[in-house]
N, C-alpha and C positions, 0 to 999 in steps of 0.2 A: 280710191275706188271708181273715180269720174273719172273718165275715159274720151273727150271727145274726139272726133269722130279724122279722120287721116285725111285730108286732100289735099297737103302740098307730095314736096320730095322732101325727105331728108335729111336734114340737116349734119355733113357728116364734124363734128367737135377734134376731130384730132387736125386736122386740117386746120391753115388763117380761113375762117368764115369767109371774107371778100376777097377772096384769092380763086376760089370758086369755082367762081362763075354759078351756073343753074347746075350743078350734078346736084349728087344726091346728098343732104344733108339730116345725119343722126343725130339727136342729145339722147337724153337720159330717163332712166328705172329706178323702180323699186313702187316703197306704197302709196298708199293713202288713206282718204273717211273709214273711218272705223264707224259700225254699223250704228249708234248710237250716237250720234253727230249734230253738232249746230257749226255749219263749216264758217261763223266768224265768230262761233269762242273759242275755236282753235290756232287762232293769234291776236295780239291787242289789239282793238281799236285802230282806227288811222288816226285819232286823234294823236291818239301817245309819239308818234312820230312829228307830230307839229307842235307838242310840249316844247317848250323852251329849254326845259330842266334835262329833256330827257339823251343820255349820251350815248354812243353808239361807239364800240368796239372795232368796228371795222368803216366806218367813211364818218367824215367829218367837211363843213364847207363855215368860211367866213368871209364877212366882208370885212374890205380893211382900206386906210388911206398910207402914203405911202413913207409920211409923215410915221407911221410905227407903229398907231394904234389900231388893233382888230373889232367882231362882234361878229357871233356865231349866229348865223342861221339854219331855218329848222327847213325838214326839207323831205322831199322821194323823189328817188330818181325813176325817172318815165322806161318802161321794158320793153325791149324793143320783142316786138309779139312771136317774133317770127323766132325766136331763139328763146326767152323767158331768162332776158338778161337785162341787165341796166343798161341803156345806151350810151358807150364805150368803152362797153369793157370785152369787145367779138365775141361774144359769148363766154364767158369768164375764160378769157386767155389775156387779159390784156387791165392791168392796173390802172385808176384811173387818178394820173396828178396833170386837176387844171390850176392855172397864175395867170389871169389876164383882163387889160379892165371892159367894165360894161360897157354899153351903148344900149340908146332904151328905143325903142324902136314902136312906140302906142302896140299898137295888133296884128304887131307883125306881116298885116297881108298887104303881097308884093304880082300887080299886076303888066303883062307887055302894055298898056294901055293904056293912062287918067288915072292909076293909084297904086303908090309905090311907095313901103315905105322907108327906102331901103335906096332911095331916089336922093344922087350926090351924096351920101355914107360908104364911105371905107371900114367894111367891120370885118376886114382881113385880120384873122388869127385873133379877132377881140369874141367877150361873150356874149351876146346877145339875150337881151330883156324882153320881154311882153305879153302882153294881158292877152288870151287867148278866147275867152266869154266876156269883154266888158260892156255893159248896156251903155251904146253908144246908138249913134243916128249914121250912116254917113253918108257921107253927099250921094253914092250909086249904091241905090239898095241892093244893087246883083251884085256887089260886091261882095261873096261868100265863099270863105276861101276855111277848110277844115280845119284841126290839130296839124294831122299831119302831113299838107301841106306848108300850112306856113315855119312846119320843122325843116323841110325839103328847102322851103326856099332863103332860110337861115342859114341852112348845111350848102345849098349853091353860091350863097355871096361871100363862104368862107369863114364862118362865124366860127371858131375853135371852141364851142360850146354852148349852150344853148337852157337860160331861164326864163320856163315858162309859165306864168303866173294866174292863179284865176283871181278870178277880184268878187265871183257868189260862192264859191265853195267852202264852205272852215278848212275840209281836208281833204284837196281833192288825189290822186292819183288815176293817171294815165297810161295809154300804152299808144305806141308809132307801130304801124299796118301794114306801113308801105314797100318792108324788103320784099325780091330786090332790088325794088325802085334805087337805091344809092345801095353806093357800097365804101360809100366811106364816113365810117363811123365817128358821131363824137358823143360826147359827155353833153342830155340832157336831165335835168333832173326838175322840179314841179314846187310851185308855193304856195302858200295859201296868203289872201287880201294881208294878213297881219305879216306876216314875211316879208311883200310886197312894200307895205307903207313904212318898214324900217330902213327897207333900200336905198327909195324914195324920201327918205329923210333924212337918211345917211350923205347922200349924196346935193342935198341942199334944198331949199326951202321951196327952187324955180320950179321942183320936178313935183313936189308935190299941189302943189296949186295948179300946175298944170293938167293935172287927170282931174282935181276937182273940176276945172272949166271945163275938161272934158268932156265930165259925166253931164255938168250942166246944159253946155253947149250944145255935145248932143255932134262935136265936130271934134275932129283931129287934131290935140295944140302942130304945133308949125316949131318944132326943136331944130330947123339945122344947126348950128355947129354946138347945140347943146346938151344933142345927141348919148352925144360922149362924156360917159358919168365920171366927176374927177373921183372913182374908188374903183377896184378891186373885188378879181372876188378869188378864193382857193379852196379850189374844190379838191378834198384826198379820197378815195376807194379803191379797197379792195376787189379789185375783179381780177385778176390771177390764181385761181384755184390749182392745188394738188392735184395732181395722175395716178393714178395706180391701172393697171393693165393686167387682165386675166384671159380665158380661151375666153371667154363671148363676152366681160365686161370691159366699158371703160369706165374708170370715178373719176370723178371730180369731185372735191371738200373744201373748206378751207382751212387747211394746217396748223393755221396760229391758233385756230378752237378747237379744230376737232383731231384729235391723237390718232394717225394714222391707227396706231392701235385695237382703236375705237371700230374701224372702215376692215379692213382688211378677213375679218371674221361674216362682211356682209358680202363680199367677193365669193365667198368660197360657196355661203349661203347660194347664192345666186348661179353659182354653173352649176349646187347640185338643183337648183327649180328649173332651172332650161330641162334637165335630163328629165325628170322627173316627168315636166309634161309632154316636151315628146314619143312619152312611154306610155301618160293620158292619152296622149289624142295621135296614135298612132296607126288610128287606123285611115286618113288623109293622110296625101304629103308635104304637112308643114319641116317647113326649112328656119330653123333659129340665122338672124343677121347680127351679126358684132353690135352689143349697145350700147349707150354713155347713162349714165347713173351722176346727177347731183344729189351730195349732200348735205344739211344746212344742219346748225348744232342745234336750234331748237325753231320755235313758231314765227321768233320776232324777225332774225335774219332769214327763213325762206318769203316769211313778208315783202321783206324790203326788195329784195334781191327777185322775186317771182309774181307781184305782186295776185298774189292768192293768196288765202286761206288755207285751215287745214296741214294735217298728215301731211300732203302728199297733192299733187299732182301729175296726173298725166295726160299729155295731151296733143295733138297737129307735133307741138316742140318736142315731143316727148317727155317725162316724171322727174317729178322734182321734189321730195322725201326730206320728211326732219329725219336723225338721228335718231332712232327710241333707245330710253334707255331702259337699260338690262342685256346679257352679256351672251342669255342659256339660246338654241335654236327655236325656242317657242317663242320665245318675244316675238324672232320675224318672219321666219321662215312661211307663216302662211300668207300675211300680206307681200310679201316679197314674188310667191305662186301669184298670186292677186292679179300683180299688177302685168306681171312678166306670159299671164298667160292674156294680157291685156294687146301686149307687144306681137307676140304670137301669132297671133288671128290678125291683126291689125296689120300686123306688116305685113303677111303674106296673102290676105283675102279682100282687104279694103274694113270699110265701114259699115256700121249697120244699127237698128235700131237702138238705141239705149237701151231698155229691157233685156235682150237676148246677147248686149255687147258685155252686161253685166254677169249677167247669169251664164256665161260660156266663167268669167272669173271666179265667182262666187262658188263654182261649181267646183274648182279646180283647188280655192282656199279649202275648202270644205274637206274636200277626198285628202287634203296634205296635213289638218289639222283633225278637225271633228266634223266628220262627214253624212254626222246628223243634225248639222245647226242650222241647216235651209232650213228642211222639212220640219222639227221642230219651231224655230221661230213662225215661218209657213201658218202654225196650224196654230200656235198661239192667237195669230191675228184670227184668223180665220173661227177660233172660240167664240173673239171677244166680237165679233162682225163686224172687223177692223178691215179685215180683204176686198182691196178692192176688186172688181172685174177685172176680169182679164184683157178686156177691151181697152178699158183705162189704163190700166200697166201698160199694154204696147205702146202707150203716145205720153209716157209721163221721160222727162229729161231725168234722170235721174244725179242727183247731186244741185240742183236746184232751188228744190224747195224741202227744207229737213224732214216732217210729217212725211208727208209721203214718199220719202228716200228712207224711211226709216222700215217702212212697210215694204217698197218695191226692193229691196234691198234683198232680203233673202227670198224672196219669191219669187224673185228674179232664179236663183239656182237651183234651189225649190223643180220649178215648170222647165231648166235646161237638162240636171239631173231627171227626169219623166224622160224627156225628148229623146236622152240619150236611150235610158232604159228600154224603152216601147220601141222606138226607131230605128239608133247606131246615131254613128260619127256620119255617113255618108249625108243622109235625109237633111240632118243640121248645118254641114256642109252650105246643100241647097238651097237652107230657108234663110242664112247669112245676107245672101244677096239676095233674095226671092221674096214673095211673099207667103205666110202656112199654108194661107187655105189652097193655093195654090199645089205648095209641096208633099201637105199632109190629105191634102182630097179633101178637105172640112173646114169645116166655119169657123169661125171663132169659139161659137158661144159649144158646140159642140169637140173642140180641141178643148177648152176650159173646166166640160165637165169631166171627160178623160182624165186629164190632171187629177182633178180631186176626187175621184173615184180609186187616181191611183194611188193617191196618200190614205183612202179609207179603205183599203185593204189591207195598205204598206203597215198603217201605227190603227187598226180598229177604230176608226171612228166611226161616229153611228152618223148613221143616214140621216137622219133630222137639220144636221149641220149641213151636209153639201145642198141640201134644200135647201135651206133659208138663205144659204146663199145663193142660188142659183136664181134666187126671186128676186134680189139686192137690182136697181138699179143702174148702182154708177159700183 
């Protein structure tokens, strides 16, 4: 249900990502947060993935000696923020099979003059490891490079993979936001301090001692020929998902975990939802462009692959979802309509404020399932004096705060229904890219009063409830 504003071209999922240059890229599609939600409760805590007892059926990683011994290491993939997929999978189109020697390059910073962790090092076809947040004092305090720039440096030096280690964060999660600066993706994982220590200790006392001296002296270790560790890493990850297509959609899913028979009904509901939405909003010229859906079997795999908690995510990269249990239409249709409404409006009209964006989706969801749900939930908050003033609602980023979103979701749907029923779809289209006062020729207070009086008339509310709300400060 959370929709981030679209401000980049869409990525075309069916072609190879980095072969298409700056062409349009379209990603995924379907459901999201339920109304009464806690985003971080819809998925495990990050520490789950860093527990050495956790086993993932879709990914594994080991450090190894050529003598035959190996040790499992805990990690999370670094997520390409543009594709919302692990680095190295090229947007769910390629499996990861990384096998190579590890080269330790301290903090991974490379400058053209004066400071270069890669000086005299050949890391071509090797796996680079560095700390990205080490508490150091380098010789030149102006040498500051972002996490993304350090990833880029490693790739440009020819690394076949990257281990980004956090010294400070017990359960790190990281995103790479530099696409389309690079066209060549390599697998990138993030590990915590415990895992980094295990790698250093396995390689030998020299490496652990060097890091301790680095911290104590505030000076980068001079590794020289020791940069290349006597150990390697073997990283395996399912990255190529199965694909189903229909008139309006292309759906990706991990076929070894999600049976095709569980996906086919959702494809049919997706097509049905598009027809429903085009009819619902037929007063303005909206066109549907073929979209892509990625489904995950549960919250654990969705969080691992996308770096996002919750049932679903709708963003500039597309929409990614947990495949809900249940096979009846009622189990899925409302939420599919909700997310497809986001796509329909954002793809045609661009971004808008969060309240209006969610309001259109909630309105459509209600029309598809329970027409009264938004109004009744809003009235319940109104009666309990929990409903926020409209001025505040218009400035809430729905999905960022559990308490605020719980109230703002139904209120947004109710408000949009009021606007449509009172002023029509054309005015709503104008308000999408303009301000309410200009389009509706009244201030926020007057518009809020009209909305509440509309609810009062529709549901026979007591006048004192409206008066009491309008006298609130927030």
